[in-house]
N, C-alpha and C positions, 0 to 999 in steps of 0.2 A: 362454260362452267357446268359442273355436274351438280345436280341436286339429289339428295338422298331423301326419299320419301318413306317414312316409316309409319305404317298403319298399326294402331293399337286396337285390338278387339276386346271390348269389355263384355264379359259374360255376367248375366244377372240371374238370380234364382229367387223363387217365391217360397214362403213358408206359410203353411196353412195354420190358422189359429182358431180357437173355439170360442173366443169372446171378442167383442168389439174393442178395438184399440184406437187411440188417437193417431192420425196420420200427420206426419211432419215432413216438410221439404228437407232433403239432405243438405247438410251444411257444407258449403264450398270451403276448401282450405284457403287460408289467407296466404297469398303469394307475397314474398318480400318485394319491395319496390325495386325494379330493375335499375341498376346504376347507370342510367343513360343521361348524357348531357347533350343538349341540342345547341349547335353553333351554326349561325347563319349570317349571310351578308347583311341582312336587315335586323340582326340582333342588337342588344345593347347591354350595358353593364348592370342595369337595375332589374332586369328580368330574372326569373328563377333559374332558367336554363334547363328545367326538368320536363318541359312539355314542348311539343313542336310549335305551339303558338306563342311561346314565351322564350325564344332562344337567346343565348348569350352572343355577344360580339366576340371576335377573335381576341381582342385585348383582354376581355374578362376571363376567357379561357387561359390565356397566357399567365394570368396572375393567380390561378387556382392550382393547388396541389392535388392531383388525381390519385386514386387508389387502385390497387390491383383489382382487376375484373371490371373496371369502369369502361363504358362505351362512349365514344365521342361521335355523334352523328352530325356530319357536315352537309349543309345544303347551300345552294346558291353559289355565286362567283365571288370569292373573297380574295382580294388583291393584297393579302398580307401573309406572313409566315407564321405557322404554328410552332411554338417552341415546347419541346418535351425534355425535361431534365431528370436528374437523379431522383428527385423527390417524387417524380410521376411514374416511377418504374413499376411494371407489373410483376407477377410472380409466376413461377412455372405452373402451368395449368390454369392460371388466371391472368392472362395478359391484359395490358391496356390496349384497347382496340379503337382505332381511328378509321371510320368508314363513312359511306354515304354516297350520294349522287352529285355532290358539289365539286367545286374547283378551288384549290388553294394556290397561292403563289408558290409556296414551298412548305416543307416541314423539316425541322432541325431536331435531330435526336442526339442529345449530348450527355455522355456519361450515364446512359440509362440502359435498360434491358427488358426482355419479355414484352415486346411491342408487336402488334399486328396492324398493318395498314392495308386496306382493301377498297376497291371499287371507287377510287378517287382519281381526279385529274389534277396535275400540277403544271402550272404555266409560269415560267419566269425564274424560279430559284431551285426547283427540283427537290430531291430527297437527299438529305445529308445525314450520315450516321458517323459520329466521331467521338473520340474520347481523348482525355489529356493524360499527361505523364503521371499524375497523381493516382490514376486508377491502377491498382495492383492485382486485380482479379480479372479473369475473363468476364466479359459481358455477353450474355447468351440470349438466344431465341428471338430472332427477328424474322417476321413473315411479311413479305410485300407481295400482294396478289391482286391481279386484275386492275392495275393502275396504268395511267398514261402520263408521261412526263416529257415536257417539251420546253424549248426556248430558254433553257438554262445553260450555265457553263457545263455542268454535268447533269445528266438526267437523274442519275443516282450515284453518289460517291460514298465510299467507306474508307476511312483513314484513322490512324491512331498514332499517338506518341506514348501510349501506355501499354498495358498487358496485351490487349487485343480483343477481337470479337470471336464468337463461335456460334455455330448452328444458325446460319443465315440462309433463308429461302426466298428466292425471287422468281415468281411464276406468273404465266398468263398475262404478260404486260408488254407495253409498247413504249419505247424510248426514241424520240425522233426530234429532228431539227434543234438539237443541242449543239453547243459550240465545241467543247473539248471532246466529250465522249457520251455515248448513251449510258453505259455502266462502266464505272472505274473503281477498282479497289486497290489499296496499297497498305502495306504494313508500316511499322516503324523502321523504314528502310535504313540499312539493308536487311533487317531482321525479317524472317518469315514467321510471324507471330499470331496470325489469325488461324482458326481451325474450322473446317467444314462449311462449305458453301454449296448451295444447289441452285442452279439457274435452269429453268425449264420453260419451254413454250414462250420465249421472249423474242420480240422483234426489235431490232435496232436499225433505224434507217435515217438517212439524210442528216446525220450528225457531221457538220461541215468541216470542223477544224477552224482554228483562229488565224491561220497563216504562219503560226510558229511551229517549230519542230515538235514531233510527238503529240499531235492533236489530229482529230478527225476520225476517232475510233468508233466501232460499234460496241463491242463487249470486251473489256479487259479485266482479267483477274491477276492480281499480284498480291503477295504477302500472305497467301493462304496455304496451309498444310492440310490437304484433303478437300476434294470437291468435284463436282460434275457440272458441266455445261452441256445441255442436251436439248434436242428438238427445237433449236432456236435458229434464227435467221438474221443475217446482217447484209444490208445492201445500200448502195448509193451513198455511202459515207465518204468523207474526205475530199469534198469538192474544193475546199480551201485548206486541205490538210498537208502534212509532211511527216514521213516516217510512221504512217498509220496503217492499221490492219483491221479487217472486219471483226474477227473473233480471235483472241489470243491470250497467252499467259506469259508472265515473266516473274522471276524470283518467287517461284512457287513450287510446292512438292505434292506429288500424287494428285494431279488434276487430270481428269478425263474429259475430253471434248468429243462428243459423239452425236450422230444423227442430226448434224447441223448443216446449214447452207450459207454460203457467203459469196456474193456475186456483185458485179458492177460497182465495186468500190474504187474510188479515185484517189489521186494524190497530185499535188502541185509539183512535188519534187521526188521524194524517195518512197519506195514501197507502194502503198495502195493495193495491198494483197488481200488474200482470202483468210488464211489461217496462219498462226505462228506459235511456236514454242521458242521463246527468246531466252536471253541470258538468265542464268539462275534457275532454270526449270530442271527438275529432277524427278525421275520415275513418273513422267507424264505421258499421256497417250492421246493421240488424235486418231479416231477411227470412225468409219461409216459416215464420213463427211463429204460434201460436194462443193467444189469451188469452180466458178466459171466467169469469164469475161471481166476479170479484174485488170486494172492498170498494171499492177505489179504481179508478184509471184502468187501461185495458187497456194502453196504450203512453204513456209519458211522455218528454218531452224538456224538461229544465229546467236552467238554469244557477243554481247555488246561491250564486254570488258569490265563488268562489275565484279564485286568481291565473292559472290556466290558461284559455285561451280555449275556447269551445264553438263548433265550426264544422264545416261540410262533412259532415254526417251524413245518412243515408238510411234511410227505412223503406219497404220495398216488399214487396208480395205477402204481407201479414199479415192475420189475421182477429181482430177483437175482437167477442165475442158477449156481450151483456148484462153488461158490466162496470159499474163505478160503482154497485154495488148498495147501498152504505151511506154511505160518506163523501162529504161535500158537495164541490161545485165541481169535480168530475171528469167526464170523458167517455171515450168509446172511445179517442180521442187527446186528450192534454192537453199543451199547449205553452206555454212562457214562460221567464222568467228574471229574476234580479236584475241580472246583467250582459247585454250583448248576445249574442244567439245568431245566428250567421251561416250563411247558405246551407244551409238544411234542405230536404230533398226527401221528400215523401209521395207515392208513386206506387203505383197499383194495389192499394190496401188495401180491405178490406170491413169496415164497421162496422155492426153491428146492435145497437140499444139500445132497450129499452122502459123505461117509467118505473119506477124503483125508489125506495128510501127516500131516496136522495140528492136534494137540491134544487138547482135551477139547472144540473144537468148536461145536456149535450147530446152529440151524436155527436163534435163537434169543439169542444174547450173551450180557452180561452186564459186563463192566470193570469199577470199581469204581461206581457201579450202584447206590449206596446210593445217588449220586448226582441227580438222576432223580426224579423230583417232578412234579406231575400232568401229568404223562404219560398215554396216551390213546392208546390202541392197539385193533383195531376193524376191523372186516370183512376181516382179512388176512388169507391166507393159508400158513401154515408152514409144509413143507414135509421134513422129515429127515430120510434118509436111512442109518442105521447103527450108528446113532447118536441120542442124545437127542434133544428135541425141544429147551430147554433153557440151558444155562450155566451161572452160577452166580459167580461173584467175588465181592460180596456185592449185596444184593437184592435192587431193586429200593425202594426209600423212599415211594412213592405212585404210584401205577400202577393200571389202570382199564383195565382188559381183558374182551372183550365182543364179542361174535359171531364170533370167529375165528375157523377155521378148522385145526386140528392137525393130522398128521400121523407120526408115528415113530415106529421102531422095538423095541424101548425101552419103558419102562413104562411112561405113560403120567398122570400127576396129575395137570392139569391145567383146569380152567373153560372154557367151550366151547364145540364145537363139536369134536368128535374123529372119524376118519375114513379115508379110502383111497379116495382122491379127484377124482380118476378115470380120470387121465389126458389122453388125446389123443395126437396127434402130436403137438409139440411146446407149450405144456402146456395148450392147449385148454381143456375145460371141456366137457365131454360127457354129453348127456342129462340126464343120470341116476346118475350124480355126486351128492353127498349130498351138494355140494356148490351151486347148481343151485337154483335160486330164494330164497335164504336163507339170503341174505344181509339185513342189517338194514339201514334205511335212517339216515344220519348224516348231520348236518348243513354244507353247502358249498361243498358237494361232487359234482363232475362234472357229466354231463349227457352222457358221453361216456367213453369207456374203453381204455386201452393202445393201442389197434389196431384200434381205432376210430370207434368201433362199438357202435351204439346208445343204450342207456339204456332207454327203453320205459316202461317196466314193473318193477316188483320188481327186484332189482339188485342182482347179484350173489355175493358170497364171492370170494375174490381174484381180480387179476388185469385184467382178461380176461372174458368177457361175453360169455356164450355158444351161439351158433347159429346153 
C-alpha cells in the first residue's frame, strides 16, 4: 500500500505594537464529529457505537440506516454477515466506508452503491454484490481494496437481475480456498449489462471447485462491457474443479487481460487452463500474460454455444510454457467452438511445449476447429519437443498463417519458417536466432514486448525481443 504524506508548512509573522495588549491563546476551530461507527466482536446493542471502547454488535449495525460519508470501523473476529442495503447507500464523493483490522464472516451489498471496503478479512461467506429486477438504474462506484476472502462459495461475487453495476474496482487483494471461484461476475444472463470493472494486483489461489462442472476458477469476468484485469495471478485452482480456468472472461465486451500470470491450475476433468476468452467475448484482448504448467491449455478461445457472438478477439505478446500437462486434447493455444468464432488474431506469442501426460496435444490445437472463421496466426513461435505443432479435431474454416517460426521433432507441413529459435534463458532469443528482426508489421501491434523492452527496429517473431 502506498501512503501519501503531505506536509503543510505554516508561516507565522509578528506585528510590532506600541502599547501593551492582552495576549489570548488562538481558538482552535471546532471540527465536526467524524461519522465513525465502531463494530466489534465484543460489542452490544446498548453501546453508543461512536467510540472504540463502546462498540456496537453486528446485529445493532444491521438494524441501523447509515448515511453517505459514514465510516464503519470493524475489529475482532465477527462470525456474522454485515448487511448493507439501499438505505445505506453512499453518494459520489462521500461513500459508505467499511474498514478495519477485523474479520467478518461476510458482507452482503444489496441494491446499494457508492461503497468502499478495505483492509478486512472475510472467512466463510465472502463478498456479495447483487441487485434485483426492480432496480432500473445503474448502481455505481464500488471499491474493494486490500481485503482477503476465503472459505466461501465465491470469494467475491457480482450478479444482477436488474439494470447492472458500473465502475467496480477490486485491487490489492487475495481470494483463496473458496469453493466455486475466487472472483466471479455475471450479468442478467445472457445480457451484458454491467459497465467498467478494474481488477489489479489480485491473487486468486487454491479455489478448489465443488466437483461440479464450471467450478474451480481463479478470476472470472462475465456480463461487463468495458474492463481491465491486470498485474494479477491465479495458481493452484481447480483441484476438485471441472471446466475451470485460472483467469478468463465470457459474455463480455471490451475486456483487456494484461500483465497477468496463471500457472499450476488443475482440473478433475475438462480444462484446468491458464487463460480464456470464451463464448460471447467481443473486442477482448489478452496481452503480456504468462501461462505455465497448467493441466489444460495455456490460452483458450472457445464458443460454448450461447446466444452472444464470439468475435474480434486478440491474443498478442503472451507466453505459454509447458502447459497441457495432464488433460487431453489441449495445447499451448487451443481454439474452437460450438458456434462460429469470427476474426481472431494470434500475434507475436511464444509457445514452448514438451510432451506431457496429455495425448494428441500440440503447440496449437483445434477442437471443433471448423468454427474458426477469419483466424490470423502471425509472428508467433511454436516450439514442440516430442509433439506436433498442430493437432486438429476439424480444421479451421479459414485460417491465415504468416511469418510464424516452427520447431518440432516431428514433420512440419505448415507455411512459414522452420528452425530452432535458439532460446537462451527464460525464452529470450539469442542474437543468431532466425526469429530476430524477422517479424512483420501488423495493424495495432504495440511498441514493446512482454518484458517491456522497446521495439525500435524491425520487430522479432515471438513475445520477447532480443537484446
